[in-house]
C-alpha positions in Angstrom: 6.2 -62.2 -25.1 9.2 -60.0 -26.1 10.1 -57.2 -23.7 8.2 -54.0 -24.2 10.0 -51.3 -26.2 10.7 -48.1 -24.2 12.2 -44.8 -25.0 15.4 -43.9 -23.1 16.3 -40.4 -22.0 19.7 -39.4 -20.6 19.4 -36.9 -17.8 22.1 -34.8 -16.3 22.1 -32.5 -13.3 21.1 -29.0 -14.2 19.7 -25.8 -12.7 15.9 -26.0 -12.8 13.6 -23.0 -12.3 11.0 -23.3 -9.5 7.5 -21.9 -9.9 4.8 -21.7 -7.2 1.1 -20.8 -7.6 -1.2 -19.4 -5.0 -4.6 -17.6 -4.7 -4.3 -13.9 -3.7 -6.6 -10.9 -3.2 -5.9 -7.3 -4.2 -6.0 -4.5 -1.6 -5.2 -0.8 -1.6 -1.7 0.1 -0.5 -3.4 2.6 1.9 -7.0 2.6 3.1 -8.1 5.3 5.4 -11.3 6.5 7.0 -12.4 10.1 6.3 -13.9 11.4 9.5 -15.3 14.8 10.7 -13.2 16.4 13.3 -15.9 18.8 14.5 -19.6 18.4 15.1 -21.9 19.9 12.5 -24.7 19.4 10.0 -23.6 18.3 6.5 -24.4 21.1 4.1 -23.0 19.6 0.9 -21.1 16.5 -0.5 -18.6 17.7 -3.0 -17.5 14.5 -4.7 -19.0 11.5 -6.5 -18.8 8.0 -5.1 -16.0 6.0 -6.8 -14.3 9.2 -8.0 -10.5 9.6 -7.9 -9.8 12.2 -5.2 -6.7 14.4 -4.9 -5.0 14.9 -1.6 -6.4 17.9 0.3 -9.6 18.0 -1.8 -12.7 19.1 0.0 -15.1 16.2 0.2 -17.8 17.4 2.6 -18.8 20.9 3.9 -20.3 21.2 7.3 -22.4 24.1 8.6 -19.8 26.7 9.5 -22.0 29.4 11.0 -21.5 28.4 14.7 -17.7 28.2 14.2 -17.6 31.7 12.5 -19.4 33.1 15.6 -16.8 31.4 17.9 -14.0 33.0 15.8 -15.6 36.4 16.1 -16.1 35.9 19.9 -12.4 34.9 20.2 -11.3 37.9 18.2 -13.3 40.2 20.5 -11.8 38.6 23.6 -8.3 39.0 22.1 -9.0 42.7 21.5 -10.2 43.1 25.1 -7.1 41.4 26.4 -4.9 43.6 24.3 -6.7 46.7 25.6 -6.2 45.6 29.2 -2.5 44.9 28.5 -2.1 48.5 27.1 -3.8 49.9 30.2 -1.5 47.8 32.4 1.6 49.0 30.5 0.6 52.6 30.9 -0.1 52.1 34.6 3.3 50.5 35.1 5.1 53.1 33.1 3.5 55.8 35.3 4.2 54.0 38.7 7.7 52.8 37.9 9.5 56.3 37.9 7.6 57.4 41.0 8.7 54.2 42.8 12.3 54.8 41.7 12.1 58.3 43.1 10.4 57.1 46.3 7.3 59.1 45.4 5.2 56.0 45.4 5.4 52.8 47.5 7.2 49.7 46.3 3.9 47.8 46.8 2.2 50.0 44.2 5.0 49.3 41.7 4.9 45.5 42.4 1.1 45.5 41.9 1.4 47.4 38.6 4.0 44.9 37.4 1.9 42.0 38.4 -1.1 43.5 36.6 1.0 43.9 33.4 2.2 40.3 33.6 -1.3 39.0 34.1 -2.5 41.1 31.1 0.2 39.6 28.9 -0.8 36.1 30.0 -4.4 36.9 29.2 -3.4 38.1 25.7 -1.6 34.8 25.0 -4.6 32.8 26.3 -6.9 34.8 24.0 -4.6 34.2 21.1 -4.6 30.5 21.7 -8.4 30.4 21.9 -8.6 32.4 18.7 -6.3 29.9 17.0 -8.4 27.0 18.3 -11.5 28.6 17.0 -10.0 29.2 13.5 -8.8 25.5 13.4 -12.3 24.3 14.2 -13.7 26.6 11.5 -11.2 25.1 9.0 -12.3 21.6 10.0 -15.8 22.3 8.7 -14.3 21.6 5.3 -13.7 17.8 5.5 -10.7 17.2 3.2 -9.1 14.1 1.8 -6.0 13.2 3.8 -4.5 11.4 0.8 -5.3 10.8 -2.9 -7.2 7.7 -3.9 -10.6 6.3 -4.9 -13.6 7.4 -2.8 -15.8 4.8 -1.3 -19.5 4.8 -0.5 -20.8 8.0 1.1 -21.9 7.4 4.6 -23.3 10.9 5.3 -25.7 12.8 3.2 -26.9 16.4 3.2 -28.7 17.3 6.3 -27.3 14.5 8.5 -25.4 15.2 11.7 -21.7 14.4 11.9 -20.6 14.1 15.5 -16.9 14.4 16.2 -15.3 11.5 18.1 -18.1 8.9 17.6 -20.4 9.1 14.6 -18.0 10.9 12.4 -17.1 8.4 9.7 -18.0 10.1 6.4 -16.5 7.8 3.8 -13.3 5.8 3.0 -10.4 6.3 0.6 -8.3 3.6 -1.0 -4.9 4.4 -2.6 -4.6 1.8 -5.4 -1.3 2.9 -6.9 0.7 1.0 -5.9 -1.7 -2.0 -5.2 -1.1 -4.8 -2.7 -1.7 -8.5 -3.4 -2.1 -10.5 -0.2 -1.7 -14.3 -0.3 -0.8 -17.1 2.1 1.7 -20.0 2.0 0.9 -23.2 3.9 3.0 -23.8 7.0 4.7 -27.0 5.7 5.6 -25.5 2.3 6.8 -22.3 3.9 9.1 -24.1 6.4 10.4 -26.4 3.7 11.2 -23.6 1.4 13.0 -21.6 4.1 15.0 -24.7 5.1 15.9 -25.5 1.4 17.1 -21.9 0.9 19.2 -22.1 4.1 20.8 -25.4 3.0 21.5 -24.2 -0.6 19.0 -26.7 -2.1 17.0 -23.8 -3.4 18.8 -20.8 -4.9 17.4 -17.3 -4.8 19.1 -14.2 -6.2 19.4 -10.9 -4.3 16.4 -9.5 -6.1 14.2 -12.1 -4.5 11.1 -13.7 -5.9 9.4 -12.2 -9.0 5.7 -12.1 -8.7 3.2 -12.4 -11.6 -0.5 -12.5 -11.3 -3.5 -13.5 -13.5 -7.0 -12.2 -13.1 -10.1 -14.3 -12.9 -10.5 -14.2 -16.7 -7.0 -15.7 -17.2 -5.4 -12.5 -18.5 -1.9 -11.9 -17.2 -1.2 -8.6 -15.5 1.3 -6.7 -17.7 3.6 -5.7 -14.8 5.5 -7.9 -12.3 5.6 -7.2 -8.6 8.0 -7.8 -5.7 7.4 -9.2 -2.2 7.2 -6.4 0.2 6.0 -8.1 3.4 6.5 -11.5 4.9 4.8 -12.3 8.2 7.0 -13.8 10.9 4.1 -15.9 12.4 1.5 -18.2 11.0 -2.2 -17.3 11.0 -3.8 -19.2 14.0 -7.0 -19.8 12.0 -5.5 -21.0 8.7 -2.0 -22.1 9.6 -0.6 -20.2 6.7 2.1 -17.5 6.6 0.9 -14.2 5.1 2.8 -12.6 2.3 2.2 -9.4 0.3 3.4 -8.3 -3.1 3.4 -4.7 -4.4 2.4 -3.9 -8.0 2.4 -0.6 -9.9 -1.2 0.1 -10.8 -1.2 3.5 -12.4 -3.9 2.5 -14.9 -6.2 1.2 -12.2 -6.6 -2.3 -13.6 -6.3 -3.9 -10.2 -9.2 -3.2 -7.8 -9.4 -3.8 -4.0 -11.1 -7.1 -3.2 -10.3 -8.7 -6.6 -9.1 -12.3 -6.5 -6.1 -13.2 -8.6 -3.7 -16.1 -9.2 -0.2 -15.4 -7.9 2.8 -17.0 -9.5 6.2 -16.8 -7.8 9.4 -17.3 -9.9 13.0 -16.4 -9.7 14.1 -19.3 -7.6 16.2 -22.2 -9.0 17.1 -25.7 -7.8 20.8 -26.4 -8.6 22.0 -29.8 -9.6 18.5 -31.2 -10.1 17.4 -34.1 -12.4 14.5 -33.2 -14.6 12.4 -35.9 -16.3 9.2 -35.7 -18.4 6.0 -35.8 -16.4 4.9 -39.0 -18.2 8.0 -40.8 -17.0 6.8 -40.5 -13.4 4.6 -43.4 -12.4 2.5 -44.0 -9.3 2.6 -47.0 -6.9 1.2 -47.8 -3.4 4.5 -46.6 -2.0 4.6 -43.3 -3.9 5.9 -42.0 -7.2 8.8 -43.7 -9.1 10.6 -43.8 -12.4 12.5 -46.5 -14.3 16.2 -46.3 -14.8 18.6 -48.5 -16.7 21.1 -50.5 -14.6 24.6 -50.1 -15.9 25.5 -53.8 -15.5 22.9 -55.6 -17.6 20.8 -52.8 -19.1 17.7 -53.9 -17.3 15.1 -51.4 -16.1 15.0 -50.8 -12.3 12.3 -48.9 -10.4 13.7 -45.9 -8.5 
């Protein structure tokens, strides 16, 4: 039988782009718990679940009547302290000239001075208590600490919110920007890091470019950048955690959503690229045929 005819392709070293694919999951860039800071009965919920909330917006309103009473009591205590201070000032102003003229004893003057100082301290204490009471009154309006999407309501009208324990009201997720978390296997991560250090893999100063595809195969219109790279491997999976950041002003990415992550931007210099169909399999691994320069025969490499 005559030798089989084959097609020959001349290959030369060139710079070949490198692409890597992983499975990732979307998360909010900031996720925070909204908690009550004072104890009270929930009077009203002022938002809808899943609604976009602005920073500082009132989400819940607690029964404020007990805290208004505390503010009134603190104001009365402050007025009483100020009246006592005024009395102490008048007493000291009366005793001081007499003591200077030796018409009153020095002890009486010292006692009047001490009473004035105590009255001033009582005024400061009353002012602090009034400020604390007003702060607690302000906390009866449970406000959003940041803007984002509101989660499921965990308290309803009439339920009791207890500060410090059972105070979780709902959660907020900031989805612009959005995070995409994914993992790289230990062997691949260490190999890539070693190749970059040895110059076998070239990466520009901008780093990897991250693209994602949703579960329906649609490509997200904007690219992202790696913003976090864990220094240790996960003890349960053996993978290194990475995180990319994406602009998500239109809200197309939702927390918990699974996506396909594609890394690009790296190149392999002086690489030989051949068609996939030219690579064959053997018990010893993959190989290609090359033409020997001496006699033109095919040799397995």
